[in-house]
MDAnalysis code that builds the backbone (N, CA, C; Angstrom):
import MDAnalysis as mda
import numpy as np

u = mda.Universe.empty(276, n_residues=92, atom_resindex=np.repeat(np.arange(92), 3), trajectory=True)
u.add_TopologyAttr("name", ["N", "CA", "C"] * 92)
u.add_TopologyAttr("resid", np.arange(1, 93))
u.add_TopologyAttr("resname", ["UNK", "UNK", "UNK", "UNK", "UNK", "UNK", "UNK", "UNK", "UNK", "UNK", "UNK", "UNK", "UNK", "UNK", "UNK", "UNK", "UNK", "UNK", "UNK", "UNK", "UNK", "UNK", "UNK", "UNK", "UNK", "UNK", "UNK", "UNK", "UNK", "UNK", "UNK", "UNK", "UNK", "UNK", "UNK", "UNK", "UNK", "UNK", "UNK", "UNK", "UNK", "UNK", "UNK", "UNK", "UNK", "UNK", "UNK", "UNK", "UNK", "UNK", "UNK", "UNK", "UNK", "UNK", "UNK", "UNK", "UNK", "UNK", "UNK", "UNK", "UNK", "UNK", "UNK", "UNK", "UNK", "UNK", "UNK", "UNK", "UNK", "UNK", "UNK", "UNK", "UNK", "UNK", "UNK", "UNK", "UNK", "UNK", "UNK", "UNK", "UNK", "UNK", "UNK", "UNK", "UNK", "UNK", "UNK", "UNK", "UNK", "UNK", "UNK", "UNK"])
u.atoms.positions = np.array([
    [-31.882, 25.421, -18.933],
    [-30.934, 25.398, -17.824],
    [-31.199, 24.211, -16.902],
    [-32.483, 23.957, -16.633],
    [-32.850, 22.842, -15.743],
    [-32.458, 21.495, -16.356],
    [-32.606, 21.394, -17.670],
    [-32.225, 20.156, -18.352],
    [-30.725, 19.893, -18.225],
    [-29.931, 20.947, -18.344],
    [-28.476, 20.819, -18.215],
    [-28.107, 20.378, -16.798],
    [-28.763, 20.949, -15.797],
    [-28.498, 20.554, -14.411],
    [-28.842, 19.093, -14.182],
    [-29.945, 18.632, -14.720],
    [-30.328, 17.222, -14.575],
    [-29.303, 16.313, -15.239],
    [-28.835, 16.724, -16.415],
    [-27.840, 15.913, -17.116],
    [-26.526, 15.876, -16.344],
    [-26.131, 17.012, -15.770],
    [-24.905, 17.042, -14.960],
    [-25.035, 16.161, -13.721],
    [-26.205, 16.166, -13.097],
    [-26.432, 15.308, -11.939],
    [-26.358, 13.837, -12.335],
    [-26.892, 13.501, -13.505],
    [-26.823, 12.122, -13.980],
    [-25.378, 11.721, -14.256],
    [-24.603, 12.610, -14.850],
    [-23.190, 12.337, -15.112],
    [-22.443, 12.141, -13.793],
    [-22.722, 12.991, -12.823],
    [-22.093, 12.879, -11.507],
    [-22.439, 11.538, -10.866],
    [-23.714, 11.121, -10.986],
    [-24.158, 9.840, -10.418],
    [-23.420, 8.689, -11.099],
    [-23.300, 8.746, -12.412],
    [-22.615, 7.679, -13.138],
    [-21.135, 7.627, -12.797],
    [-20.529, 8.783, -12.625],
    [-19.108, 8.809, -12.248],
    [-18.882, 8.252, -10.849],
    [-19.876, 8.398, -9.977],
    [-19.718, 7.871, -8.616],
    [-19.604, 6.348, -8.620],
    [-20.092, 5.704, -9.675],
    [-19.991, 4.249, -9.763],
    [-18.594, 3.782, -10.120],
    [-17.694, 4.708, -10.456],
    [-16.321, 4.355, -10.788],
    [-15.449, 4.242, -9.534],
    [-16.022, 4.592, -8.381],
    [-15.279, 4.521, -7.125],
    [-14.968, 3.066, -6.780],
    [-13.900, 2.859, -6.053],
    [-13.565, 1.517, -5.583],
    [-14.286, 1.191, -4.291],
    [-14.566, 2.212, -3.494],
    [-15.308, 2.029, -2.249],
    [-16.594, 2.839, -2.325],
    [-17.695, 2.217, -1.925],
    [-19.003, 2.856, -2.001],
    [-19.558, 3.115, -0.607],
    [-20.173, 4.268, -0.417],
    [-20.886, 4.541, 0.821],
    [-22.257, 3.856, 0.735],
    [-23.027, 3.940, 1.785],
    [-24.370, 3.349, 1.768],
    [-25.218, 4.026, 0.692],
    [-25.128, 5.356, 0.593],
    [-25.898, 6.063, -0.431],
    [-25.475, 5.639, -1.831],
    [-24.152, 5.484, -2.055],
    [-23.662, 5.013, -3.351],
    [-24.186, 3.609, -3.648],
    [-24.145, 2.754, -2.637],
    [-24.621, 1.379, -2.777],
    [-26.091, 1.376, -3.183],
    [-26.889, 2.186, -2.495],
    [-28.329, 2.258, -2.786],
    [-28.568, 2.775, -4.207],
    [-27.831, 3.788, -4.594],
    [-27.974, 4.353, -5.931],
    [-27.566, 3.336, -6.999],
    [-26.499, 2.612, -6.736],
    [-25.973, 1.635, -7.696],
    [-26.917, 0.451, -7.877],
    [-27.492, -0.035, -6.762],
    [-28.295, -1.251, -6.807],
    [-29.798, -0.995, -6.879],
    [-30.223, 0.192, -6.462],
    [-31.653, 0.478, -6.405],
    [-32.300, -0.048, -5.133],
    [-31.497, -0.533, -4.208],
    [-32.030, -1.052, -2.939],
    [-32.228, 0.098, -1.953],
    [-33.132, -0.105, -1.023],
    [-33.365, 0.900, 0.010],
    [-32.277, 0.819, 1.081],
    [-32.107, 1.898, 1.822],
    [-31.127, 1.891, 2.912],
    [-31.492, 0.843, 3.952],
    [-32.776, 0.713, 4.214],
    [-33.222, -0.274, 5.197],
    [-32.773, -1.674, 4.785],
    [-32.954, -1.997, 3.506],
    [-32.557, -3.329, 3.033],
    [-31.034, -3.509, 3.098],
    [-30.291, -2.458, 2.755],
    [-28.831, -2.531, 2.793],
    [-28.359, -2.780, 4.232],
    [-28.946, -2.049, 5.189],
    [-28.560, -2.256, 6.583],
    [-28.960, -3.663, 7.053],
    [-30.061, -4.175, 6.538],
    [-30.460, -5.545, 6.872],
    [-29.415, -6.541, 6.343],
    [-28.946, -6.314, 5.120],
    [-27.916, -7.193, 4.540],
    [-26.635, -7.168, 5.369],
    [-26.268, -5.991, 5.860],
    [-25.038, -5.908, 6.666],
    [-25.228, -6.557, 8.027],
    [-26.396, -6.339, 8.646],
    [-26.608, -6.889, 9.990],
    [-26.729, -8.408, 9.987],
    [-27.176, -8.982, 8.870],
    [-27.291, -10.434, 8.778],
    [-26.039, -11.071, 8.195],
    [-25.053, -10.238, 7.829],
    [-23.796, -10.770, 7.299],
    [-23.888, -11.269, 5.878],
    [-24.887, -10.824, 5.130],
    [-25.057, -11.312, 3.765],
    [-24.170, -10.576, 2.766],
    [-23.656, -9.429, 3.194],
    [-22.735, -8.693, 2.313],
    [-21.567, -8.185, 3.155],
    [-20.398, -8.246, 2.566],
    [-19.177, -7.815, 3.241],
    [-19.128, -6.282, 3.240],
    [-18.762, -5.705, 4.386],
    [-18.642, -4.254, 4.474],
    [-17.486, -3.884, 5.392],
    [-17.117, -2.621, 5.358],
    [-15.983, -2.131, 6.134],
    [-16.425, -0.941, 6.968],
    [-15.867, -0.839, 8.145],
    [-16.184, 0.245, 9.072],
    [-14.868, 0.830, 9.597],
    [-14.186, 1.660, 8.791],
    [-12.857, 2.146, 9.178],
    [-12.860, 3.154, 10.328],
    [-13.926, 3.914, 10.457],
    [-13.941, 4.980, 11.470],
    [-15.083, 4.822, 12.459],
    [-15.508, 3.628, 12.690],
    [-16.564, 3.412, 13.675],
    [-17.950, 3.319, 13.089],
    [-18.611, 4.446, 12.898],
    [-20.029, 4.429, 12.546],
    [-20.311, 4.240, 11.049],
    [-19.586, 4.965, 10.202],
    [-19.860, 4.895, 8.756],
    [-19.411, 3.557, 8.182],
    [-20.201, 3.044, 7.232],
    [-19.822, 1.785, 6.601],
    [-19.604, 2.003, 5.111],
    [-18.724, 1.179, 4.553],
    [-18.369, 1.265, 3.149],
    [-18.341, -0.141, 2.562],
    [-18.486, -0.196, 1.249],
    [-18.499, -1.471, 0.520],
    [-17.468, -1.404, -0.587],
    [-16.740, -2.485, -0.770],
    [-15.835, -2.600, -1.902],
    [-16.712, -2.823, -3.133],
    [-16.484, -2.053, -4.180],
    [-17.318, -2.139, -5.378],
    [-17.311, -3.562, -5.971],
    [-16.164, -4.226, -5.906],
    [-16.088, -5.587, -6.437],
    [-16.922, -6.549, -5.593],
    [-16.954, -6.352, -4.272],
    [-17.796, -7.187, -3.401],
    [-19.270, -6.977, -3.735],
    [-19.637, -5.754, -4.046],
    [-21.034, -5.449, -4.396],
    [-21.405, -6.172, -5.688],
    [-20.516, -6.122, -6.664],
    [-20.778, -6.794, -7.942],
    [-20.894, -8.301, -7.729],
    [-20.013, -8.872, -6.929],
    [-20.092, -10.315, -6.639],
    [-21.397, -10.647, -5.921],
    [-21.801, -9.799, -4.995],
    [-23.060, -10.008, -4.287],
    [-24.229, -10.000, -5.269],
    [-24.222, -9.068, -6.199],
    [-25.299, -8.968, -7.176],
    [-25.327, -10.145, -8.149],
    [-24.199, -10.807, -8.315],
    [-24.127, -11.940, -9.243],
    [-24.563, -13.265, -8.613],
    [-24.942, -13.235, -7.337],
    [-25.395, -14.460, -6.668],
    [-26.744, -14.892, -7.239],
    [-26.992, -16.162, -7.195],
    [-28.277, -16.738, -7.605],
    [-28.728, -16.281, -8.990],
    [-27.943, -16.593, -10.017],
    [-28.352, -16.162, -11.355],
    [-29.663, -16.823, -11.770],
    [-30.491, -16.072, -12.442],
    [-31.761, -16.597, -12.938],
    [-31.493, -17.397, -14.202],
    [-32.209, -18.461, -14.338],
    [-32.041, -19.283, -15.541],
    [-32.926, -18.743, -16.645],
    [-32.418, -18.806, -17.850],
    [-33.203, -18.339, -18.993],
    [-34.272, -19.362, -19.330],
    [-35.288, -18.936, -20.054],
    [-36.375, -19.847, -20.418],
    [-35.862, -20.956, -21.335],
    [-34.866, -20.653, -22.175],
    [-34.283, -21.686, -23.041],
    [-33.592, -22.739, -22.189],
    [-32.850, -22.298, -21.178],
    [-32.174, -23.212, -20.267],
    [-33.199, -24.081, -19.545],
    [-34.301, -23.486, -19.115],
    [-35.353, -24.246, -18.442],
    [-35.970, -25.285, -19.371],
    [-36.194, -24.905, -20.631],
    [-36.758, -25.861, -21.601],
    [-35.824, -27.040, -21.786],
    [-34.533, -26.771, -21.886],
    [-33.550, -27.844, -22.054],
    [-33.554, -28.779, -20.850],
    [-33.646, -28.214, -19.654],
    [-33.680, -29.037, -18.443],
    [-34.937, -29.904, -18.408],
    [-36.062, -29.351, -18.808],
    [-37.323, -30.110, -18.820],
    [-37.247, -31.241, -19.833],
    [-36.741, -30.919, -21.025],
    [-36.603, -31.945, -22.066],
    [-35.677, -33.069, -21.615],
    [-34.559, -32.705, -21.003],
    [-33.619, -33.722, -20.508],
    [-34.266, -34.587, -19.429],
    [-35.056, -33.976, -18.575],
    [-35.738, -34.721, -17.513],
    [-36.664, -35.776, -18.114],
    [-37.480, -35.350, -19.099],
    [-38.414, -36.301, -19.698],
    [-37.709, -37.367, -20.526],
    [-36.600, -37.013, -21.153],
    [-35.848, -38.007, -21.914],
    [-35.283, -39.078, -20.989],
    [-34.822, -38.687, -19.808],
    [-34.299, -39.647, -18.843],
    [-35.420, -40.537, -18.306],
    [-36.598, -39.974, -18.096],
    [-37.734, -40.740, -17.579],
    [-38.217, -41.767, -18.591],
    [-38.090, -41.459, -19.882],
    [-38.575, -42.357, -20.925],
    [-37.653, -43.559, -21.109],
    [-36.416, -43.476, -20.652],
    [-35.461, -44.585, -20.844],
    [-35.738, -45.714, -19.929],
])
């Protein structure tokens, strides 16, 4: 019975990611970030948010995805190519 409840909770959590607007708790669950960090991002203006009723804040799911896509990490293959190109230019 406990296993079924855990699976239902996981399904519920996954379905919450289909929302177009996310609450702070949804945002934290989706990204794995702490509430403190999320509030820091909002207070510094690093992420767009909405406050329709005063106190509660919400995030557009697409804005969250765009925020997460910032500063992509380069793959090791990409880094090797950049290093090789650098040395090839220096040798000329």
